[in-house]
C-alpha angles and dihedrals in degrees: 000000000000089000089057090050091053091052090046093053092044091053092044092052091045090051091049092050092048092049090049091052092045090050092050093051092046090048093052091047092050092046092051092048093052094045093051129210119325110242120190114204102220091199090065094057106098114223121168115248112273094020095105120085118248116275112198094197092052089046092053093045090051092058119100114255094252092054094045091067092055094043095047092068092047091049090052090054089047093052092052093050090043091055090060093048091045091054089052091051090049090050091053091047091050091050090050090049091057094042090056091053099050118120092238110043110227105200093183092059091043092050090049092049092048091050090049090050093050091048093049094046092046091049090051091049092048092049091053092046091048089052092052091049090050091053096042094047089059093057126094112255094251092047091047091052091050093048093050092048092051090048089055092057117097115262115256111247096181126030094196129030114249117268116261115261114227 
C-alpha cells in the first residue's frame, strides 16, 4: 500500500510541475500576442553624421534622375571588374582554408596567404572608394551635399508599419 502511495505522489507532483510549465508557456505566448511585435524606428536612432558605413544602393537611390543614367553604365562596368577581383579573393580564402587544415602547419605559407588576402581586400576597397569619388566629384556642390546627407540616413528596413493585431 505504501508503494502505491509513493507512485501516486510522484505522479501528482509530476502532473503539477507539467501544469505549471504549460501555464507559464501559455502565459508568455498570450502576453506576447497582446503586446504585438516590437518595431524599432531606425530614424529615431541617433548616429553622428559619417558614422554609418557606405551603402551603394542608398548612394545610387540618392542621386538625381539625370545622374543615375550616367552612373548606371559606370556601375555596370564596376560590377564586371569586381566579379574578377572577388573570384581572386575567394581563391585566396579557399587556399587559406586548406592551409589551415594541413597536418603540418606551415606558418610561412599561411602568413603569405593572409598578406595576399589583405592586399586583395584592400585593393577591392580602394577601387570602390575611387569609383565613388569619381562619381561624386562630377556632381554639382548642392547635389553632392544632398546625396551625402541621404547616404547618412539609416536604411529603411520596412516600408510600411506592421498591421495592428487585434
